[in-house]
Structures are given as structure tokens and as C-alpha cells.
Backbone as JSON, one array per atom type, in Angstrom:
{
  "sequence": "XXXXXXXXXXXXXXXXXXXXXXXXXXXXXXXXXXXXXXXXXXXXXXXXXXXXXXXXXXXXXXXXXXXXXXXXXXXXXXXXXXX",
  "N": [[-20.28, -5.63, 1.68], [-18.68, -3.0, 3.3], [-15.47, -2.96, 4.85], [-15.1, -1.41, 7.64], [-13.08, -1.16, 9.53], [-10.65, -1.54, 8.11], [-10.86, 0.56, 6.31], [-10.81, 2.79, 8.06], [-8.25, 2.37, 9.12], [-6.6, 2.98, 6.94], [-7.23, 5.71, 6.26], [-6.57, 6.99, 8.58], [-3.94, 7.73, 8.64], [-2.26, 10.06, 6.8], [0.01, 9.62, 5.24], [0.01, 6.83, 4.95], [-2.3, 6.56, 3.49], [-1.53, 7.9, 1.13], [0.47, 6.14, 0.16], [-1.03, 3.78, -0.21], [-2.88, 4.63, -2.18], [-1.1, 5.22, -4.21], [-0.48, 2.81, -5.29], [-1.76, 2.07, -7.73], [-0.94, 0.68, -9.84], [1.43, -2.03, -10.22], [4.33, -1.45, -8.24], [7.68, -0.71, -7.11], [9.12, -0.33, -3.8], [10.94, 1.82, -3.93], [10.04, 3.29, -6.16], [7.54, 4.06, -5.18], [8.36, 5.61, -3.0], [9.64, 7.77, -4.27], [7.47, 8.84, -5.68], [5.57, 9.62, -3.7], [7.13, 11.12, -2.11], [8.44, 10.36, 0.34], [10.55, 9.0, 2.91], [12.39, 6.04, 2.23], [12.65, 4.0, 4.18], [10.47, 4.54, 5.83], [8.42, 4.09, 4.04], [8.71, 1.34, 3.72], [7.89, 0.43, 6.26], [5.19, 1.18, 6.19], [4.32, -0.38, 4.04], [4.64, -2.96, 5.14], [2.69, -2.86, 7.18], [0.36, -2.62, 5.64], [0.4, -4.99, 4.21], [0.12, -6.85, 6.29], [-2.55, -6.46, 6.92], [-3.64, -7.41, 4.69], [-4.18, -5.71, 2.54], [-2.57, -4.96, 0.52], [-0.36, -6.69, -1.75], [2.57, -8.67, -2.38], [4.07, -9.2, -5.46], [6.25, -10.66, -6.29], [7.56, -12.33, -4.16], [9.77, -14.0, -3.83], [11.99, -12.65, -4.64], [14.75, -10.75, -3.45], [15.38, -8.13, -3.8], [14.0, -5.25, -5.41], [11.24, -5.78, -5.22], [7.85, -6.07, -6.21], [4.82, -4.43, -5.56], [1.26, -4.4, -5.17], [-2.17, -3.34, -4.92], [-4.35, -5.51, -3.19], [-7.2, -7.68, -3.91], [-8.97, -7.24, -1.86], [-8.05, -4.74, -1.0], [-8.56, -3.22, -3.31], [-11.31, -3.0, -3.25], [-11.72, -0.95, -1.48], [-10.78, 1.39, -2.59], [-12.43, 3.24, -4.09], [-13.9, 4.44, -2.06], [-12.0, 5.81, -0.64], [-10.71, 7.68, -2.25]],
  "CA": [[-20.23, -4.78, 2.85], [-17.38, -2.37, 3.48], [-14.77, -3.23, 6.09], [-14.84, -0.09, 8.21], [-11.81, -1.18, 10.23], [-9.58, -1.31, 7.13], [-11.05, 1.93, 5.8], [-10.31, 3.67, 9.1], [-6.81, 2.16, 9.21], [-5.94, 3.68, 5.83], [-7.39, 7.16, 6.3], [-6.03, 7.51, 9.84], [-2.6, 8.27, 8.37], [-2.19, 10.66, 5.46], [1.08, 8.96, 4.49], [-0.47, 5.49, 4.61], [-3.28, 6.78, 2.41], [-0.76, 8.22, -0.09], [1.12, 4.92, -0.33], [-2.09, 2.89, -0.68], [-3.42, 5.14, -3.45], [-0.03, 5.19, -5.22], [-0.37, 1.46, -5.84], [-2.77, 1.85, -8.77], [-0.3, -0.34, -10.67], [2.57, -2.58, -9.46], [5.48, -0.56, -8.06], [8.67, -1.05, -6.09], [9.15, 0.67, -2.72], [11.68, 3.0, -4.39], [9.13, 4.06, -7.01], [6.54, 4.65, -4.29], [9.05, 6.63, -2.23], [9.83, 8.95, -5.14], [6.16, 9.39, -6.04], [4.9, 10.27, -2.57], [8.16, 11.94, -1.46], [8.67, 9.93, 1.71], [11.74, 8.19, 3.14], [12.22, 4.63, 1.86], [12.45, 3.21, 5.39], [9.1, 4.78, 6.26], [7.59, 3.38, 3.05], [8.8, -0.09, 4.06], [7.03, 0.19, 7.43], [3.8, 1.29, 5.73], [4.05, -1.58, 3.23], [4.47, -4.1, 6.07], [1.39, -2.75, 7.86], [-0.7, -2.87, 4.66], [0.44, -6.43, 3.91], [-0.44, -7.54, 7.45], [-4.02, -6.35, 6.84], [-4.0, -7.99, 3.39], [-4.69, -4.66, 1.66], [-1.68, -5.01, -0.64], [0.35, -7.98, -1.86], [3.84, -8.68, -3.11], [3.94, -10.02, -6.66], [7.44, -11.5, -6.47], [8.17, -12.44, -2.83], [11.03, -14.75, -3.86], [13.07, -11.69, -4.9], [15.23, -10.01, -2.28], [15.41, -6.72, -4.18], [13.07, -4.84, -6.47], [9.93, -6.43, -5.08], [6.72, -5.31, -6.73], [3.63, -4.48, -4.73], [0.02, -3.84, -5.73], [-3.32, -3.51, -4.03], [-5.02, -6.81, -3.27], [-8.63, -7.56, -4.22], [-9.56, -6.63, -0.67], [-7.68, -3.33, -1.06], [-9.24, -2.58, -4.44], [-12.7, -2.71, -2.87], [-11.76, 0.27, -0.67], [-10.24, 2.54, -3.32], [-13.47, 4.21, -4.42], [-14.33, 5.15, -0.85], [-10.88, 6.57, -0.09], [-10.38, 8.8, -3.16]],
  "C": [[-18.8, -4.27, 3.05], [-16.78, -2.75, 4.83], [-14.34, -1.89, 6.68], [-13.52, -0.04, 8.97], [-10.64, -0.91, 9.29], [-9.65, 0.1, 6.56], [-10.46, 2.94, 6.79], [-8.79, 3.58, 9.22], [-6.07, 2.96, 8.14], [-6.05, 5.19, 5.99], [-6.86, 7.8, 7.58], [-4.66, 8.14, 9.66], [-2.56, 8.79, 6.94], [-1.12, 9.98, 4.61], [0.69, 7.54, 4.08], [-1.46, 5.57, 3.44], [-2.57, 7.06, 1.09], [-0.14, 6.96, -0.69], [0.07, 3.97, -0.91], [-2.62, 3.35, -2.03], [-2.38, 5.13, -4.57], [0.07, 3.83, -5.91], [-1.49, 1.14, -6.83], [-2.26, 0.85, -9.81], [0.9, -0.86, -9.87], [3.77, -1.63, -9.44], [6.42, -1.13, -7.01], [8.6, -0.01, -4.97], [9.89, 1.95, -3.14], [10.79, 3.89, -5.26], [8.06, 4.77, -6.17], [7.15, 5.82, -3.53], [9.23, 7.92, -3.04], [8.49, 9.63, -5.45], [5.52, 10.18, -4.9], [5.86, 11.11, -1.72], [8.29, 11.66, 0.03], [9.92, 9.05, 1.76], [11.45, 6.71, 2.86], [11.99, 3.73, 3.08], [11.02, 3.34, 5.91], [8.12, 4.07, 5.32], [7.57, 1.89, 3.38], [7.9, -0.43, 5.25], [5.56, 0.24, 7.05], [3.43, 0.05, 4.92], [3.8, -2.79, 4.14], [3.1, -4.04, 6.73], [0.23, -3.03, 6.9], [-0.75, -4.35, 4.27], [-0.2, -7.22, 5.05], [-1.96, -7.52, 7.44], [-4.56, -6.87, 5.51], [-4.64, -6.97, 2.44], [-3.82, -4.5, 0.42], [-1.0, -6.37, -0.64], [1.63, -7.79, -2.65], [3.69, -9.65, -4.27], [5.11, -10.97, -6.87], [8.19, -11.67, -5.13], [9.49, -13.21, -2.79], [12.23, -13.83, -4.13], [13.47, -10.99, -3.6], [15.25, -8.51, -2.54], [14.41, -6.48, -5.29], [11.75, -5.61, -6.42], [8.84, -5.49, -5.58], [5.5, -5.52, -5.85], [2.45, -3.89, -5.48], [-1.08, -4.03, -4.69], [-3.92, -4.9, -4.26], [-6.48, -6.6, -3.68], [-9.36, -6.89, -3.06], [-9.29, -5.12, -0.66], [-8.4, -2.58, -2.16], [-10.67, -2.21, -4.1], [-12.82, -1.4, -2.09], [-11.39, 1.54, -1.44], [-11.28, 3.62, -3.59], [-13.91, 5.04, -3.24], [-13.24, 6.08, -0.31], [-10.53, 7.78, -0.96], [-11.12, 10.01, -2.81]]
}
């Protein structure tokens, strides 16, 4: 069953949707920022909100710099509906 709350959360913001879809493979915030052409600080805020909803995850949280993010299993379930 689809989680309509998470689906709505993602599509409610075009920029959040861009960031979520950009994570088809692990990327750093800088890579995401360049790809979707948004300010790095704004990307960080979007990443935090997606992590809080468990839609993405950090692969190397022990690192202070160059953290890698990807969609979680929960997030992957929504991709087909969002494209």
C-alpha cells in the first residue's frame, strides 16, 4: 500500500521532488546541488526533511564532509509513482 502522506510531501515541492529523483544513485549534496541547480544550503534543508521522513538515508554518517545519500527502501517504493 502506498503511503500517500510521503507521496504528497514529495510532490508538494518541485525542488524537493527534483532532489528526491536525483538520488537514483548515491550522491553528495554538492553533486545534487550542481545537478538540480539549487543552492547548497537549500539542498541541505531538503535532505534533512527527507531523512526525517526516512525517504533517503546517509551511507556514511560518520564522515563530516562528503556524505553520500541515496533513497531508502521506503523512498524507492515511491519513485515509480512520482516520475
